[in-house]
matplotlib code that plots the C-alpha trace (Angstrom):
import matplotlib.pyplot as plt

x = [-4.1, -5.0, -7.2, -5.4, -7.2, -5.3, -6.4, -4.9, -6.0, -4.8, -5.9, -6.4, -9.1, -12.0, -15.6, -17.0, -17.1, -19.5, -22.7, -23.1, -26.8, -25.9, -26.0, -29.6, -32.6, -36.0, -38.9, -42.5, -45.6, -45.6, -45.6, -43.5, -41.3, -42.6, -44.5, -42.6, -39.7, -38.2, -41.2, -42.1, -43.3, -42.9, -40.0, -37.0, -34.9, -37.0, -36.3, -38.8, -40.6, -41.2, -38.0, -36.1, -32.4, -30.9, -32.3, -31.1, -27.7, -27.7, -28.7, -26.0, -23.6, -24.8, -24.4, -27.5, -27.6, -31.0, -34.2, -37.1, -40.7, -43.5, -43.6, -43.6, -47.0, -48.5, -48.0, -50.5, -53.2, -51.5, -53.6, -50.9, -53.0, -54.1, -50.3, -49.9, -51.5, -52.6, -51.9, -55.1, -57.3, -55.7, -58.1, -57.3, -57.4, -57.7, -54.4, -55.2, -51.7, -50.7, -54.4, -53.3, -54.7, -52.8, -52.8, -51.2, -49.4, -46.4, -46.6, -44.4, -43.4, -42.6, -40.5, -38.6, -37.6, -36.5, -34.3, -32.7, -31.9, -30.3, -28.3, -30.4, -32.2, -35.7, -36.5, -40.3, -42.6, -45.9, -49.1, -49.9, -52.1, -55.5, -54.7, -52.6, -51.1, -52.8, -52.1, -48.3, -48.0, -49.8, -47.4, -44.4, -45.6, -46.4, -42.8, -40.7, -42.4, -41.1, -44.3, -47.1, -49.1, -51.8, -49.9, -46.7, -48.6, -50.5, -46.9, -46.1, -49.4, -48.6, -45.2, -42.9, -41.5, -38.6, -39.2, -38.1, -36.3, -36.8, -35.0, -35.4, -39.2, -40.4, -43.4, -45.3, -44.1, -44.4, -47.2, -46.9, -48.1, -51.3, -51.3, -50.8, -53.7, -54.2, -52.2, -51.7, -50.5, -47.7, -49.0, -51.5, -48.3, -46.2, -48.6, -49.6, -45.9, -44.8, -47.5, -47.0, -43.1, -43.5, -45.8, -43.6, -40.6, -42.4, -43.3, -39.3, -36.9, -34.2, -35.9, -34.7, -37.7, -37.4, -39.4, -40.9, -39.2, -40.8, -41.6, -38.8, -36.8, -39.2, -42.1, -43.8, -43.9, -39.9, -38.2, -40.8, -42.3, -39.2, -38.8, -42.5, -42.7, -39.2, -40.5, -42.9, -40.7, -37.3, -37.4, -38.7, -37.1, -33.6, -33.7, -35.4, -36.3, -35.1, -36.6, -35.2, -35.4, -33.8, -35.0, -33.3, -36.5, -34.7, -32.2, -29.0, -26.3, -24.2, -27.0, -28.4, -24.9, -24.8, -28.0, -25.7, -25.1, -28.6, -28.7, -25.7, -27.7, -30.9, -28.8, -27.2, -30.4, -31.9, -29.0, -29.2, -33.0, -32.3, -29.6, -31.9, -35.0, -32.0, -30.9, -34.8, -35.4, -32.1, -31.7, -28.2, -28.8, -28.4, -31.3, -29.6, -30.4, -32.2, -32.3, -34.5, -35.7, -33.3, -32.3, -33.2, -36.7, -38.5, -38.4, -41.4, -43.9, -46.4, -46.5, -47.3, -50.0, -51.4, -51.8, -53.2, -56.0, -56.6, -56.1, -56.3, -56.5, -54.2, -51.9, -48.5, -48.6, -45.3, -45.1, -42.1, -39.6, -37.2, -34.7, -31.3, -29.0, -25.1, -25.6, -28.1, -25.3, -23.1, -25.4, -26.2, -22.2, -22.4, -25.4, -23.4, -20.4, -22.8, -24.0, -20.7, -19.5, -22.3, -21.5, -21.0, -24.9, -26.4, -26.4, -29.0, -30.1, -32.3, -31.8, -34.9, -36.0, -34.4, -36.0, -38.0, -39.3, -37.0, -34.2, -30.5, -32.0, -34.6, -36.2, -37.9, -41.7, -43.3, -40.1, -37.2, -33.8, -32.9, -30.1, -28.2, -29.0, -26.3, -26.9, -26.1, -22.3, -21.6, -23.8, -21.9, -18.7, -19.6, -21.1, -18.2, -15.3, -17.0, -16.5, -14.7, -13.9, -14.9, -12.0, -12.5, -10.4, -9.1, -9.9, -8.6, -10.9, -11.7, -15.3, -18.1, -21.8, -24.6, -28.2, -29.4, -26.3, -23.2, -19.5, -20.0, -16.8, -15.5, -14.1, -16.5, -14.6, -14.4, -12.2, -12.8, -10.0, -10.6, -8.1, -8.9, -7.9, -5.3, -7.0, -7.9, -10.6, -11.1, -14.6, -14.3, -16.5, -15.3, -18.7, -16.9, -18.7, -16.3, -12.9, -10.6, -8.8, -5.4, -5.8, -2.5, -3.3, -1.1, -1.2, 2.1, 0.1, -0.3, 3.1, 3.8, 0.8, 0.4, -2.1, -4.2, -6.6, -8.3, -12.0, -13.7, -17.2, -17.3, -19.1, -19.2, -23.0, -24.8, -28.1, -26.7, -28.5, -28.3, -31.1, -31.4, -28.4, -27.1, -24.8, -23.2, -22.5, -20.0, -17.0, -13.4, -9.9, -7.6, -4.0, -4.9, -3.2, 0.7, 1.8, 5.7, 6.8, 3.1, 2.0, -0.5, -1.3, -4.7, -6.4, -10.0, -11.8, -14.4, -17.9, -16.5, -17.0, -13.7, -12.8, -9.2, -8.1, -4.8, -3.5, -0.1]
y = [284.9, 282.1, 279.5, 276.0, 272.6, 269.1, 265.7, 261.9, 259.3, 255.8, 252.5, 250.9, 253.7, 251.6, 252.3, 249.8, 248.5, 250.8, 249.1, 250.3, 250.9, 253.8, 255.7, 254.6, 256.8, 257.2, 257.6, 258.2, 258.4, 262.1, 265.4, 264.8, 262.1, 259.3, 260.9, 263.8, 262.7, 259.2, 258.2, 260.4, 258.9, 260.9, 262.8, 262.7, 261.9, 258.8, 255.1, 252.7, 252.0, 255.7, 256.2, 259.2, 258.0, 261.4, 260.6, 256.9, 258.5, 260.6, 258.1, 255.9, 258.6, 259.0, 255.3, 254.5, 250.7, 250.6, 252.8, 252.9, 252.5, 253.5, 255.4, 257.3, 258.7, 257.3, 253.6, 254.2, 253.9, 252.1, 249.3, 247.3, 245.2, 248.4, 248.9, 245.6, 243.9, 245.5, 249.3, 250.2, 248.3, 249.7, 252.2, 255.8, 256.5, 259.2, 259.4, 260.4, 261.4, 264.2, 264.9, 263.9, 261.8, 258.4, 256.9, 253.7, 254.0, 252.9, 250.3, 247.6, 245.8, 249.3, 250.5, 247.4, 247.4, 251.1, 250.0, 247.2, 250.0, 252.3, 249.1, 249.9, 247.0, 247.8, 248.6, 247.9, 249.3, 247.6, 249.4, 248.8, 251.8, 251.2, 247.5, 244.7, 241.4, 239.6, 242.6, 242.5, 238.9, 238.9, 241.4, 239.6, 236.3, 238.2, 239.7, 236.9, 233.6, 231.7, 230.1, 227.8, 230.0, 232.7, 235.6, 234.1, 233.2, 236.3, 238.0, 235.5, 236.3, 239.9, 239.2, 238.8, 235.3, 235.9, 236.9, 240.4, 238.9, 241.8, 241.6, 244.8, 245.5, 248.3, 247.7, 250.6, 254.4, 257.1, 255.1, 257.5, 260.6, 261.7, 263.1, 259.1, 257.2, 254.4, 256.1, 253.8, 253.9, 252.4, 249.2, 248.7, 249.2, 247.0, 244.1, 244.5, 244.9, 241.8, 239.6, 240.9, 240.5, 236.8, 235.7, 237.3, 235.6, 232.6, 233.1, 234.2, 234.0, 235.7, 238.9, 241.6, 243.9, 247.6, 248.3, 251.8, 254.4, 257.7, 260.1, 262.5, 263.3, 266.1, 264.0, 263.8, 260.0, 259.9, 257.8, 255.8, 254.8, 253.0, 251.4, 250.2, 249.0, 247.2, 245.1, 243.6, 243.7, 242.7, 238.9, 239.7, 243.0, 243.7, 247.3, 250.5, 253.5, 257.0, 260.0, 263.7, 266.8, 270.0, 273.8, 277.1, 278.9, 281.2, 282.5, 281.5, 279.9, 279.2, 277.7, 275.5, 274.2, 273.0, 270.8, 267.9, 267.7, 267.1, 264.3, 262.9, 262.8, 261.4, 258.5, 258.1, 258.2, 255.6, 253.1, 253.4, 252.7, 249.6, 248.3, 249.0, 246.7, 244.1, 244.2, 243.9, 241.1, 239.3, 239.3, 238.4, 240.4, 244.3, 246.2, 248.2, 251.5, 252.5, 256.2, 255.8, 259.4, 262.5, 265.7, 269.4, 270.3, 274.0, 275.8, 274.7, 274.1, 276.9, 276.0, 272.5, 273.7, 275.9, 273.0, 270.6, 273.0, 275.0, 272.7, 269.0, 265.7, 266.9, 264.4, 264.7, 268.2, 270.0, 269.4, 269.9, 271.0, 272.6, 274.3, 273.9, 276.5, 276.2, 276.2, 273.1, 271.4, 271.8, 270.6, 267.6, 267.0, 267.4, 264.9, 262.4, 262.5, 262.0, 258.7, 257.5, 258.1, 255.7, 253.2, 250.3, 250.6, 252.8, 250.1, 251.4, 255.3, 256.9, 260.5, 261.7, 261.9, 261.2, 263.1, 266.4, 265.9, 267.5, 265.9, 265.9, 265.6, 268.1, 267.6, 270.7, 270.6, 269.7, 267.4, 269.7, 269.2, 267.4, 269.1, 268.9, 270.3, 271.8, 268.9, 266.2, 266.8, 265.8, 262.6, 261.8, 262.0, 260.4, 257.6, 257.2, 257.4, 256.4, 252.8, 250.7, 251.1, 254.1, 255.6, 257.8, 260.9, 262.5, 266.1, 269.2, 271.9, 275.4, 275.7, 278.4, 279.1, 279.5, 280.8, 277.1, 275.4, 275.4, 274.4, 273.7, 272.2, 274.3, 271.0, 268.2, 265.1, 261.4, 259.1, 255.9, 253.6, 251.4, 248.7, 247.0, 250.2, 251.0, 254.4, 256.9, 259.5, 262.2, 264.2, 267.5, 270.3, 273.7, 275.0, 278.5, 280.7, 283.7, 282.1, 279.7, 277.1, 275.4, 271.7, 269.5, 265.8, 263.0, 260.3, 258.5, 255.3, 255.2, 254.8, 255.8, 257.5, 260.6, 263.0, 262.1, 265.1, 267.8, 268.3, 271.4, 272.6, 276.4, 279.6, 283.1, 283.1, 280.8, 281.4, 280.6, 277.8, 275.6, 275.4, 274.1, 275.1, 277.2, 275.2, 277.7, 275.3, 272.5, 270.9, 271.6, 270.2, 272.7, 272.7, 273.4, 270.2, 269.2, 266.1, 265.5, 262.9, 261.6, 265.0, 266.5, 270.4, 271.5, 274.8, 274.3, 277.5, 279.1, 277.1, 274.5, 270.9, 269.0, 265.7, 264.8, 261.6, 259.7, 256.6, 254.7]
z = [145.7, 143.6, 145.8, 146.2, 146.7, 146.8, 146.0, 146.3, 143.9, 144.5, 143.0, 146.6, 147.6, 146.0, 146.3, 144.0, 140.3, 138.3, 137.3, 133.5, 134.3, 136.4, 133.1, 132.1, 131.1, 131.1, 128.4, 129.6, 127.4, 128.2, 126.1, 122.9, 124.4, 122.2, 119.4, 117.8, 119.9, 119.1, 116.9, 114.0, 111.0, 107.6, 108.9, 106.5, 109.5, 110.4, 109.2, 107.6, 111.1, 111.9, 114.5, 114.0, 113.2, 114.2, 117.7, 118.1, 117.0, 119.8, 122.3, 121.4, 121.6, 125.4, 125.7, 127.5, 128.6, 129.9, 129.6, 132.0, 130.4, 130.2, 133.2, 135.6, 136.3, 133.2, 134.3, 137.0, 134.4, 131.7, 129.9, 128.5, 126.4, 124.4, 123.4, 121.4, 118.4, 115.1, 115.4, 113.5, 116.0, 119.2, 121.0, 121.8, 125.7, 127.9, 129.7, 133.2, 134.7, 132.2, 130.9, 127.3, 124.6, 124.1, 120.5, 121.6, 118.2, 120.2, 122.5, 124.4, 121.1, 119.3, 122.3, 122.5, 118.8, 119.5, 122.5, 120.7, 117.9, 120.3, 122.1, 125.3, 127.5, 128.9, 132.7, 132.4, 135.0, 136.0, 136.9, 140.4, 140.8, 138.7, 138.2, 140.0, 140.5, 137.6, 135.0, 136.0, 135.7, 132.4, 131.1, 132.3, 130.5, 127.4, 127.3, 128.9, 128.3, 125.3, 123.7, 124.6, 126.8, 126.5, 126.7, 125.1, 122.1, 121.9, 121.5, 118.7, 117.0, 117.1, 114.9, 118.0, 117.9, 120.4, 123.9, 124.8, 128.2, 130.2, 133.3, 135.6, 136.5, 138.7, 141.2, 140.5, 140.5, 143.3, 144.9, 148.1, 145.9, 145.9, 142.8, 141.6, 139.9, 142.8, 145.3, 148.2, 152.0, 152.9, 154.1, 151.1, 148.9, 150.7, 150.7, 147.1, 145.8, 148.0, 146.5, 143.2, 143.6, 144.7, 141.5, 139.3, 140.3, 139.9, 136.4, 135.8, 138.5, 136.7, 136.9, 139.4, 141.0, 142.2, 145.1, 145.1, 147.2, 148.2, 145.7, 146.6, 149.7, 150.9, 151.0, 154.7, 154.3, 153.8, 154.9, 156.9, 153.7, 152.7, 156.3, 156.3, 152.6, 152.6, 155.4, 153.0, 150.1, 151.5, 150.4, 146.7, 145.8, 144.7, 144.8, 146.1, 143.9, 144.6, 142.6, 142.9, 140.8, 141.7, 140.5, 141.0, 141.5, 143.7, 141.0, 143.2, 141.3, 144.2, 146.4, 143.2, 142.9, 146.4, 145.8, 144.9, 148.7, 149.4, 146.8, 148.8, 152.2, 150.2, 149.5, 152.4, 154.2, 151.8, 152.4, 156.3, 155.9, 153.8, 156.3, 159.0, 157.4, 156.5, 160.2, 161.6, 159.2, 160.1, 156.5, 154.5, 151.3, 150.6, 149.1, 146.6, 145.0, 141.6, 141.4, 138.5, 138.3, 138.6, 136.7, 137.1, 136.3, 137.0, 133.9, 132.1, 135.1, 134.5, 130.8, 131.9, 134.2, 131.4, 129.3, 131.7, 132.8, 129.9, 127.0, 128.2, 126.0, 123.3, 121.4, 122.4, 123.5, 124.2, 128.1, 130.5, 127.9, 129.9, 127.8, 130.3, 130.8, 131.6, 135.2, 134.9, 133.1, 136.2, 138.6, 136.4, 136.4, 140.2, 140.4, 138.2, 140.6, 143.4, 142.0, 141.1, 144.8, 146.2, 143.4, 146.3, 146.5, 143.7, 140.8, 138.6, 137.6, 135.1, 134.0, 133.5, 130.5, 127.3, 124.6, 124.6, 128.1, 130.6, 128.2, 127.0, 123.3, 121.8, 118.4, 116.9, 116.5, 113.1, 112.0, 112.5, 113.6, 116.7, 118.9, 122.3, 125.5, 127.7, 130.1, 127.2, 127.7, 131.3, 130.9, 127.8, 129.3, 132.6, 130.5, 128.1, 130.6, 133.8, 133.3, 135.7, 139.4, 141.6, 143.3, 146.0, 146.3, 149.3, 148.9, 150.8, 149.3, 150.4, 151.5, 151.2, 152.5, 150.6, 151.3, 152.3, 152.7, 155.1, 154.2, 150.4, 148.9, 146.1, 144.5, 144.0, 142.4, 141.7, 140.0, 137.8, 137.0, 133.7, 134.3, 130.8, 129.1, 131.7, 132.2, 135.0, 134.6, 137.0, 137.0, 138.9, 139.1, 140.6, 142.1, 143.3, 140.8, 141.3, 141.6, 139.6, 141.7, 141.3, 142.2, 142.9, 142.7, 143.9, 141.4, 142.1, 142.6, 138.8, 137.6, 134.2, 133.5, 131.4, 130.7, 127.7, 127.8, 129.8, 128.7, 130.0, 129.9, 130.8, 129.9, 131.9, 131.2, 133.9, 131.9, 128.4, 126.5, 123.3, 120.6, 117.4, 114.9, 118.0, 120.3, 122.6, 125.4, 124.3, 125.4, 124.4, 125.3, 127.1, 128.2, 131.8, 133.5, 133.7, 135.3, 136.8, 138.8, 139.8, 140.8, 138.5, 138.6, 137.2, 136.8, 137.4, 136.3, 138.2, 137.7, 135.4, 134.7, 134.0, 132.7, 133.2, 131.5, 132.1, 130.9, 130.0]

ax = plt.figure().add_subplot(projection="3d")
ax.plot(x, y, z, "-o")
ax.set_aspect("equal")
plt.show()
């Protein structure tokens, strides 16, 4: 017998307006993300400034509104002054986080130029690992002050007359991680971040600051780190960061697809911690969330360790180049649904990363083609159609247990209402890997609406991957939804990502 699920979607079931920055991404000076990824002089695909035009077009297709830069672990030993000025005078440096050689051919100004080509804003991270307050303030002055001071005039002398006006700044990266250059205790970081933030907002009161959260949910410091550091940074910070990656090391697809439930609990815990600090401080503002690193990451870790241990100090080595499967795309879709469910507090998020390094976009080595990984498509759909007001569906769905999770919902879904376009988009994943499910959705509150299209990403092979010139996982439009008198009936195939669009 065919399994059944029911949903009710109404314009009154509002969560929040989507901040478009929830569809941000991340570029770190790591592996082939910058060199051989977005920047490749001499490639026929590159423009006169060395940036790959095919990659730029794919980033535009993803609709990425903000990109976090330059790290990541890289930022904790980043000397920003080495990355500006005449390229031929820039020093090469030992890059300590990933044991690579950094040439500094691409620096702050070049990356800002690339971001402008893609239509993205910058989220800049400052080095609070091996450096501190003065260096962060000098970089901010260089980037944002108009002219007439040491560092703003230095920028102008480097050929950049207009300030970059970067509005979002991260106060360090993963500072509770022992792997971090300049790792701090929670009290050390809290004091440093508080004082840095205070002075940065004197220089430019219009900026927003992200206080560094725990490196990931399983850290022994979580969530005490957030509770302690936010007591220092509450008055200067606007956001706290979250980072989380998932893998399927156990090769258990059903349990792997349940890991978005862990992400949901992670977000709820951080929100509760932020609100605890707000109450303790007798504060009036909410600290919102910047989930500025998230993705699937596990396929390439052995190769990464081999390069770092046996072949260090290379320029742009092929590190963290996960080749994503179809099941990875399903989890990315589930993670996007989870972020949207919390749009009232998650205001920024960064898919980590964007090109070559655990990325939706890949380029072949030695100047070959650029191509789209399986995870490209759920992100593209969410970014393209997930702009507007998030509506929380009331869902009655079958559940199942997995090896590490109980009562896992078969159907995970969220809806976004775009009032300007008079459209409703339903994102839904059937994470039952064995059975199709018929979903009946009550949309009677949306009078006069019709189905525009039902897009699916599905495949019988959970481990199938895309490659250069070999796109085996891609979306298709299907005739699997019908609407009559405000009741929509949809067939959601087993293990499938679904985008159902309705409009007048």
